[in-house]
mmCIF file of the N, C-alpha and C atoms, coordinates in Angstrom:
data_MODEL
# 
_entry.id   MODEL 
# 
loop_
_atom_site.group_PDB 
_atom_site.id 
_atom_site.type_symbol 
_atom_site.label_atom_id 
_atom_site.label_alt_id 
_atom_site.label_comp_id 
_atom_site.label_asym_id 
_atom_site.label_entity_id 
_atom_site.label_seq_id 
_atom_site.pdbx_PDB_ins_code 
_atom_site.Cartn_x 
_atom_site.Cartn_y 
_atom_site.Cartn_z 
_atom_site.occupancy 
_atom_site.B_iso_or_equiv 
_atom_site.pdbx_formal_charge 
_atom_site.auth_seq_id 
_atom_site.auth_comp_id 
_atom_site.auth_asym_id 
_atom_site.auth_atom_id 
_atom_site.pdbx_PDB_model_num 
ATOM 1   N N  . MET A 1 1  ? -30.011 35.845 59.046 1.00 0.00 ? 1  MET A N  1 
ATOM 2   C CA . MET A 1 1  ? -28.734 35.272 58.701 1.00 0.00 ? 1  MET A CA 1 
ATOM 3   C C  . MET A 1 1  ? -28.167 34.535 59.905 1.00 0.00 ? 1  MET A C  1 
ATOM 4   N N  . SER A 1 2  ? -27.755 33.346 59.652 1.00 0.00 ? 2  SER A N  1 
ATOM 5   C CA . SER A 1 2  ? -27.159 32.529 60.696 1.00 0.00 ? 2  SER A CA 1 
ATOM 6   C C  . SER A 1 2  ? -25.663 32.846 60.814 1.00 0.00 ? 2  SER A C  1 
ATOM 7   N N  . ILE A 1 3  ? -25.153 32.735 62.002 1.00 0.00 ? 3  ILE A N  1 
ATOM 8   C CA . ILE A 1 3  ? -23.727 32.966 62.222 1.00 0.00 ? 3  ILE A CA 1 
ATOM 9   C C  . ILE A 1 3  ? -22.896 31.949 61.440 1.00 0.00 ? 3  ILE A C  1 
ATOM 10  N N  . PHE A 1 4  ? -23.474 30.759 61.190 1.00 0.00 ? 4  PHE A N  1 
ATOM 11  C CA . PHE A 1 4  ? -22.778 29.733 60.425 1.00 0.00 ? 4  PHE A CA 1 
ATOM 12  C C  . PHE A 1 4  ? -22.721 30.068 58.937 1.00 0.00 ? 4  PHE A C  1 
ATOM 13  N N  . ARG A 1 5  ? -23.498 31.033 58.499 1.00 0.00 ? 5  ARG A N  1 
ATOM 14  C CA . ARG A 1 5  ? -23.438 31.509 57.110 1.00 0.00 ? 5  ARG A CA 1 
ATOM 15  C C  . ARG A 1 5  ? -22.597 32.774 57.005 1.00 0.00 ? 5  ARG A C  1 
ATOM 16  N N  . VAL A 1 6  ? -22.563 33.572 58.049 1.00 0.00 ? 6  VAL A N  1 
ATOM 17  C CA . VAL A 1 6  ? -21.820 34.833 58.023 1.00 0.00 ? 6  VAL A CA 1 
ATOM 18  C C  . VAL A 1 6  ? -20.312 34.589 58.106 1.00 0.00 ? 6  VAL A C  1 
ATOM 19  N N  . ILE A 1 7  ? -19.885 33.666 58.945 1.00 0.00 ? 7  ILE A N  1 
ATOM 20  C CA . ILE A 1 7  ? -18.448 33.412 59.098 1.00 0.00 ? 7  ILE A CA 1 
ATOM 21  C C  . ILE A 1 7  ? -17.812 32.958 57.782 1.00 0.00 ? 7  ILE A C  1 
ATOM 22  N N  . PRO A 1 8  ? -18.389 31.974 57.061 1.00 0.00 ? 8  PRO A N  1 
ATOM 23  C CA . PRO A 1 8  ? -17.782 31.633 55.761 1.00 0.00 ? 8  PRO A CA 1 
ATOM 24  C C  . PRO A 1 8  ? -17.863 32.782 54.756 1.00 0.00 ? 8  PRO A C  1 
ATOM 25  N N  . ALA A 1 9  ? -18.898 33.612 54.864 1.00 0.00 ? 9  ALA A N  1 
ATOM 26  C CA . ALA A 1 9  ? -19.016 34.752 53.950 1.00 0.00 ? 9  ALA A CA 1 
ATOM 27  C C  . ALA A 1 9  ? -17.907 35.755 54.181 1.00 0.00 ? 9  ALA A C  1 
ATOM 28  N N  . ILE A 1 10 ? -17.410 35.841 55.380 1.00 0.00 ? 10 ILE A N  1 
ATOM 29  C CA . ILE A 1 10 ? -16.314 36.761 55.673 1.00 0.00 ? 10 ILE A CA 1 
ATOM 30  C C  . ILE A 1 10 ? -14.962 36.128 55.348 1.00 0.00 ? 10 ILE A C  1 
ATOM 31  N N  . LEU A 1 11 ? -14.787 34.863 55.683 1.00 0.00 ? 11 LEU A N  1 
ATOM 32  C CA . LEU A 1 11 ? -13.497 34.207 55.471 1.00 0.00 ? 11 LEU A CA 1 
ATOM 33  C C  . LEU A 1 11 ? -13.255 33.804 54.017 1.00 0.00 ? 11 LEU A C  1 
ATOM 34  N N  . PHE A 1 12 ? -14.223 33.161 53.376 1.00 0.00 ? 12 PHE A N  1 
ATOM 35  C CA . PHE A 1 12 ? -14.097 32.736 51.989 1.00 0.00 ? 12 PHE A CA 1 
ATOM 36  C C  . PHE A 1 12 ? -15.477 32.810 51.329 1.00 0.00 ? 12 PHE A C  1 
ATOM 37  N N  . PRO A 1 13 ? -15.838 33.971 50.799 1.00 0.00 ? 13 PRO A N  1 
ATOM 38  C CA . PRO A 1 13 ? -17.185 34.213 50.304 1.00 0.00 ? 13 PRO A CA 1 
ATOM 39  C C  . PRO A 1 13 ? -17.727 33.229 49.257 1.00 0.00 ? 13 PRO A C  1 
ATOM 40  N N  . PRO A 1 14 ? -16.930 32.717 48.303 1.00 0.00 ? 14 PRO A N  1 
ATOM 41  C CA . PRO A 1 14 ? -17.520 31.747 47.371 1.00 0.00 ? 14 PRO A CA 1 
ATOM 42  C C  . PRO A 1 14 ? -18.055 30.497 48.062 1.00 0.00 ? 14 PRO A C  1 
ATOM 43  N N  . LEU A 1 15 ? -17.449 30.107 49.160 1.00 0.00 ? 15 LEU A N  1 
ATOM 44  C CA . LEU A 1 15 ? -17.918 28.941 49.906 1.00 0.00 ? 15 LEU A CA 1 
ATOM 45  C C  . LEU A 1 15 ? -19.293 29.189 50.533 1.00 0.00 ? 15 LEU A C  1 
ATOM 46  N N  . ALA A 1 16 ? -19.565 30.413 50.908 1.00 0.00 ? 16 ALA A N  1 
ATOM 47  C CA . ALA A 1 16 ? -20.831 30.742 51.561 1.00 0.00 ? 16 ALA A CA 1 
ATOM 48  C C  . ALA A 1 16 ? -22.016 30.710 50.604 1.00 0.00 ? 16 ALA A C  1 
ATOM 49  N N  . VAL A 1 17 ? -21.774 30.937 49.311 1.00 0.00 ? 17 VAL A N  1 
ATOM 50  C CA . VAL A 1 17 ? -22.878 30.979 48.341 1.00 0.00 ? 17 VAL A CA 1 
ATOM 51  C C  . VAL A 1 17 ? -22.913 29.745 47.452 1.00 0.00 ? 17 VAL A C  1 
ATOM 52  N N  . VAL A 1 18 ? -22.249 28.676 47.878 1.00 0.00 ? 18 VAL A N  1 
ATOM 53  C CA . VAL A 1 18 ? -22.161 27.474 47.055 1.00 0.00 ? 18 VAL A CA 1 
ATOM 54  C C  . VAL A 1 18 ? -23.541 26.871 46.752 1.00 0.00 ? 18 VAL A C  1 
ATOM 55  N N  . ASP A 1 19 ? -24.475 26.968 47.660 1.00 0.00 ? 19 ASP A N  1 
ATOM 56  C CA . ASP A 1 19 ? -25.797 26.377 47.446 1.00 0.00 ? 19 ASP A CA 1 
ATOM 57  C C  . ASP A 1 19 ? -26.793 27.338 46.785 1.00 0.00 ? 19 ASP A C  1 
ATOM 58  N N  . LYS A 1 20 ? -26.347 28.501 46.376 1.00 0.00 ? 20 LYS A N  1 
ATOM 59  C CA . LYS A 1 20 ? -27.235 29.497 45.769 1.00 0.00 ? 20 LYS A CA 1 
ATOM 60  C C  . LYS A 1 20 ? -27.247 29.435 44.247 1.00 0.00 ? 20 LYS A C  1 
ATOM 61  N N  . GLY A 1 21 ? -26.411 28.601 43.649 1.00 0.00 ? 21 GLY A N  1 
ATOM 62  C CA . GLY A 1 21 ? -26.406 28.454 42.206 1.00 0.00 ? 21 GLY A CA 1 
ATOM 63  C C  . GLY A 1 21 ? -25.086 28.856 41.591 1.00 0.00 ? 21 GLY A C  1 
ATOM 64  N N  . CYS A 1 22 ? -24.906 28.426 40.361 1.00 0.00 ? 22 CYS A N  1 
ATOM 65  C CA . CYS A 1 22 ? -23.642 28.648 39.658 1.00 0.00 ? 22 CYS A CA 1 
ATOM 66  C C  . CYS A 1 22 ? -23.384 30.133 39.399 1.00 0.00 ? 22 CYS A C  1 
ATOM 67  N N  . GLY A 1 23 ? -24.411 30.885 39.070 1.00 0.00 ? 23 GLY A N  1 
ATOM 68  C CA . GLY A 1 23 ? -24.241 32.306 38.786 1.00 0.00 ? 23 GLY A CA 1 
ATOM 69  C C  . GLY A 1 23 ? -23.739 33.081 39.984 1.00 0.00 ? 23 GLY A C  1 
ATOM 70  N N  . SER A 1 24 ? -24.257 32.764 41.146 1.00 0.00 ? 24 SER A N  1 
ATOM 71  C CA . SER A 1 24 ? -23.818 33.445 42.368 1.00 0.00 ? 24 SER A CA 1 
ATOM 72  C C  . SER A 1 24 ? -22.369 33.127 42.685 1.00 0.00 ? 24 SER A C  1 
ATOM 73  N N  . ILE A 1 25 ? -21.988 31.879 42.483 1.00 0.00 ? 25 ILE A N  1 
ATOM 74  C CA . ILE A 1 25 ? -20.600 31.484 42.753 1.00 0.00 ? 25 ILE A CA 1 
ATOM 75  C C  . ILE A 1 25 ? -19.651 32.215 41.825 1.00 0.00 ? 25 ILE A C  1 
ATOM 76  N N  . VAL A 1 26 ? -20.007 32.295 40.541 1.00 0.00 ? 26 VAL A N  1 
ATOM 77  C CA . VAL A 1 26 ? -19.146 32.963 39.557 1.00 0.00 ? 26 VAL A CA 1 
ATOM 78  C C  . VAL A 1 26 ? -19.017 34.447 39.876 1.00 0.00 ? 26 VAL A C  1 
ATOM 79  N N  . ILE A 1 27 ? -20.117 35.094 40.199 1.00 0.00 ? 27 ILE A N  1 
ATOM 80  C CA . ILE A 1 27 ? -20.078 36.527 40.511 1.00 0.00 ? 27 ILE A CA 1 
ATOM 81  C C  . ILE A 1 27 ? -19.210 36.783 41.734 1.00 0.00 ? 27 ILE A C  1 
ATOM 82  N N  . VAL A 1 28 ? -19.408 36.020 42.780 1.00 0.00 ? 28 VAL A N  1 
ATOM 83  C CA . VAL A 1 28 ? -18.636 36.224 44.002 1.00 0.00 ? 28 VAL A CA 1 
ATOM 84  C C  . VAL A 1 28 ? -17.163 35.880 43.775 1.00 0.00 ? 28 VAL A C  1 
ATOM 85  N N  . PHE A 1 29 ? -16.881 34.856 42.975 1.00 0.00 ? 29 PHE A N  1 
ATOM 86  C CA . PHE A 1 29 ? -15.491 34.509 42.694 1.00 0.00 ? 29 PHE A CA 1 
ATOM 87  C C  . PHE A 1 29 ? -14.799 35.615 41.908 1.00 0.00 ? 29 PHE A C  1 
ATOM 88  N N  . LEU A 1 30 ? -15.482 36.190 40.924 1.00 0.00 ? 30 LEU A N  1 
ATOM 89  C CA . LEU A 1 30 ? -14.891 37.299 40.164 1.00 0.00 ? 30 LEU A CA 1 
ATOM 90  C C  . LEU A 1 30 ? -14.665 38.519 41.060 1.00 0.00 ? 30 LEU A C  1 
ATOM 91  N N  . LEU A 1 31 ? -15.578 38.763 41.966 1.00 0.00 ? 31 LEU A N  1 
ATOM 92  C CA . LEU A 1 31 ? -15.377 39.855 42.913 1.00 0.00 ? 31 LEU A CA 1 
ATOM 93  C C  . LEU A 1 31 ? -14.236 39.555 43.880 1.00 0.00 ? 31 LEU A C  1 
ATOM 94  N N  . THR A 1 32 ? -14.004 38.273 44.171 1.00 0.00 ? 32 THR A N  1 
ATOM 95  C CA . THR A 1 32 ? -12.871 37.892 45.008 1.00 0.00 ? 32 THR A CA 1 
ATOM 96  C C  . THR A 1 32 ? -11.569 38.270 44.321 1.00 0.00 ? 32 THR A C  1 
ATOM 97  N N  . LEU A 1 33 ? -11.513 38.091 43.016 1.00 0.00 ? 33 LEU A N  1 
ATOM 98  C CA . LEU A 1 33 ? -10.318 38.473 42.274 1.00 0.00 ? 33 LEU A CA 1 
ATOM 99  C C  . LEU A 1 33 ? -10.125 39.985 42.269 1.00 0.00 ? 33 LEU A C  1 
ATOM 100 N N  . ALA A 1 34 ? -11.222 40.732 42.339 1.00 0.00 ? 34 ALA A N  1 
ATOM 101 C CA . ALA A 1 34 ? -11.149 42.194 42.339 1.00 0.00 ? 34 ALA A CA 1 
ATOM 102 C C  . ALA A 1 34 ? -10.757 42.750 43.704 1.00 0.00 ? 34 ALA A C  1 
ATOM 103 N N  . GLY A 1 35 ? -11.110 42.055 44.745 1.00 0.00 ? 35 GLY A N  1 
ATOM 104 C CA . GLY A 1 35 ? -10.791 42.542 46.092 1.00 0.00 ? 35 GLY A CA 1 
ATOM 105 C C  . GLY A 1 35 ? -11.635 41.831 47.122 1.00 0.00 ? 35 GLY A C  1 
ATOM 106 N N  . TRP A 1 36 ? -11.211 41.927 48.369 1.00 0.00 ? 36 TRP A N  1 
ATOM 107 C CA . TRP A 1 36 ? -11.882 41.187 49.428 1.00 0.00 ? 36 TRP A CA 1 
ATOM 108 C C  . TRP A 1 36 ? -13.198 41.839 49.853 1.00 0.00 ? 36 TRP A C  1 
ATOM 109 N N  . VAL A 1 37 ? -13.233 43.141 49.960 1.00 0.00 ? 37 VAL A N  1 
ATOM 110 C CA . VAL A 1 37 ? -14.429 43.831 50.466 1.00 0.00 ? 37 VAL A CA 1 
ATOM 111 C C  . VAL A 1 37 ? -15.631 43.674 49.534 1.00 0.00 ? 37 VAL A C  1 
ATOM 112 N N  . PRO A 1 38 ? -15.492 43.853 48.202 1.00 0.00 ? 38 PRO A N  1 
ATOM 113 C CA . PRO A 1 38 ? -16.670 43.700 47.348 1.00 0.00 ? 38 PRO A CA 1 
ATOM 114 C C  . PRO A 1 38 ? -17.276 42.304 47.391 1.00 0.00 ? 38 PRO A C  1 
ATOM 115 N N  . ASP A 1 39 ? -16.451 41.284 47.491 1.00 0.00 ? 39 ASP A N  1 
ATOM 116 C CA . ASP A 1 39 ? -17.018 39.941 47.497 1.00 0.00 ? 39 ASP A CA 1 
ATOM 117 C C  . ASP A 1 39 ? -17.674 39.593 48.822 1.00 0.00 ? 39 ASP A C  1 
ATOM 118 N N  . VAL A 1 40 ? -17.179 40.120 49.911 1.00 0.00 ? 40 VAL A N  1 
ATOM 119 C CA . VAL A 1 40 ? -17.841 39.897 51.207 1.00 0.00 ? 40 VAL A CA 1 
ATOM 120 C C  . VAL A 1 40 ? -19.211 40.563 51.204 1.00 0.00 ? 40 VAL A C  1 
ATOM 121 N N  . ILE A 1 41 ? -19.271 41.771 50.692 1.00 0.00 ? 41 ILE A N  1 
ATOM 122 C CA . ILE A 1 41 ? -20.559 42.479 50.621 1.00 0.00 ? 41 ILE A CA 1 
ATOM 123 C C  . ILE A 1 41 ? -21.530 41.726 49.715 1.00 0.00 ? 41 ILE A C  1 
ATOM 124 N N  . ALA A 1 42 ? -21.057 41.273 48.551 1.00 0.00 ? 42 ALA A N  1 
ATOM 125 C CA . ALA A 1 42 ? -21.923 40.536 47.624 1.00 0.00 ? 42 ALA A CA 1 
ATOM 126 C C  . ALA A 1 42 ? -22.408 39.230 48.241 1.00 0.00 ? 42 ALA A C  1 
ATOM 127 N N  . ALA A 1 43 ? -21.521 38.512 48.918 1.00 0.00 ? 43 ALA A N  1 
ATOM 128 C CA . ALA A 1 43 ? -21.919 37.252 49.549 1.00 0.00 ? 43 ALA A CA 1 
ATOM 129 C C  . ALA A 1 43 ? -22.971 37.490 50.627 1.00 0.00 ? 43 ALA A C  1 
ATOM 130 N N  . LEU A 1 44 ? -22.794 38.512 51.435 1.00 0.00 ? 44 LEU A N  1 
ATOM 131 C CA . LEU A 1 44 ? -23.778 38.810 52.482 1.00 0.00 ? 44 LEU A CA 1 
ATOM 132 C C  . LEU A 1 44 ? -25.120 39.225 51.881 1.00 0.00 ? 44 LEU A C  1 
ATOM 133 N N  . VAL A 1 45 ? -25.087 39.970 50.787 1.00 0.00 ? 45 VAL A N  1 
ATOM 134 C CA . VAL A 1 45 ? -26.329 40.376 50.120 1.00 0.00 ? 45 VAL A CA 1 
ATOM 135 C C  . VAL A 1 45 ? -27.039 39.157 49.535 1.00 0.00 ? 45 VAL A C  1 
ATOM 136 N N  . ILE A 1 46 ? -26.290 38.264 48.895 1.00 0.00 ? 46 ILE A N  1 
ATOM 137 C CA . ILE A 1 46 ? -26.897 37.065 48.304 1.00 0.00 ? 46 ILE A CA 1 
ATOM 138 C C  . ILE A 1 46 ? -27.495 36.170 49.386 1.00 0.00 ? 46 ILE A C  1 
ATOM 139 N N  . ILE A 1 47 ? -26.780 35.992 50.475 1.00 0.00 ? 47 ILE A N  1 
ATOM 140 C CA . ILE A 1 47 ? -27.302 35.166 51.574 1.00 0.00 ? 47 ILE A CA 1 
ATOM 141 C C  . ILE A 1 47 ? -28.555 35.798 52.164 1.00 0.00 ? 47 ILE A C  1 
ATOM 142 N N  . ASN A 1 48 ? -28.542 37.106 52.362 1.00 0.00 ? 48 ASN A N  1 
ATOM 143 C CA . ASN A 1 48 ? -29.678 37.804 52.964 1.00 0.00 ? 48 ASN A CA 1 
ATOM 144 C C  . ASN A 1 48 ? -30.862 37.875 52.005 1.00 0.00 ? 48 ASN A C  1 
ATOM 145 N N  . ARG A 1 49 ? -30.615 38.028 50.725 1.00 0.00 ? 49 ARG A N  1 
ATOM 146 C CA . ARG A 1 49 ? -31.686 38.133 49.745 1.00 0.00 ? 49 ARG A CA 1 
ATOM 147 C C  . ARG A 1 49 ? -32.524 36.864 49.702 1.00 0.00 ? 49 ARG A C  1 
ATOM 148 N N  . ASP A 1 50 ? -31.893 35.706 49.701 1.00 0.00 ? 50 ASP A N  1 
ATOM 149 C CA . ASP A 1 50 ? -32.624 34.455 49.635 1.00 0.00 ? 50 ASP A CA 1 
ATOM 150 C C  . ASP A 1 50 ? -33.364 34.160 50.929 1.00 0.00 ? 50 ASP A C  1 
ATOM 151 N N  . ARG A 1 51 ? -32.916 34.709 52.001 1.00 0.00 ? 51 ARG A N  1 
ATOM 152 C CA . ARG A 1 51 ? -33.575 34.509 53.296 1.00 0.00 ? 51 ARG A CA 1 
ATOM 153 C C  . ARG A 1 51 ? -34.939 35.192 53.333 1.00 0.00 ? 51 ARG A C  1 
ATOM 154 N N  . ARG A 1 52 ? -35.073 36.335 52.640 1.00 0.00 ? 52 ARG A N  1 
ATOM 155 C CA . ARG A 1 52 ? -36.321 37.116 52.673 1.00 0.00 ? 52 ARG A CA 1 
ATOM 156 C C  . ARG A 1 52 ? -37.427 36.501 51.844 1.00 0.00 ? 52 ARG A C  1 
ATOM 157 N N  . ARG A 1 53 ? -37.123 35.627 50.910 1.00 0.00 ? 53 ARG A N  1 
ATOM 158 C CA . ARG A 1 53 ? -38.146 35.048 50.028 1.00 0.00 ? 53 ARG A CA 1 
ATOM 159 C C  . ARG A 1 53 ? -39.010 34.051 50.719 1.00 0.00 ? 53 ARG A C  1 
# 
């Protein structure tokens, strides 16, 4: 994970997963409405998951 991907994932998580597809953006945005911590965790998982492939 690059620091340039982690900072947006912490500050505004939907912005960090914008290039991962529409489904990821929707999931992270809905989690943003639920609370800040779940969406940060989801964004970091999505960013890290695609890195391993």
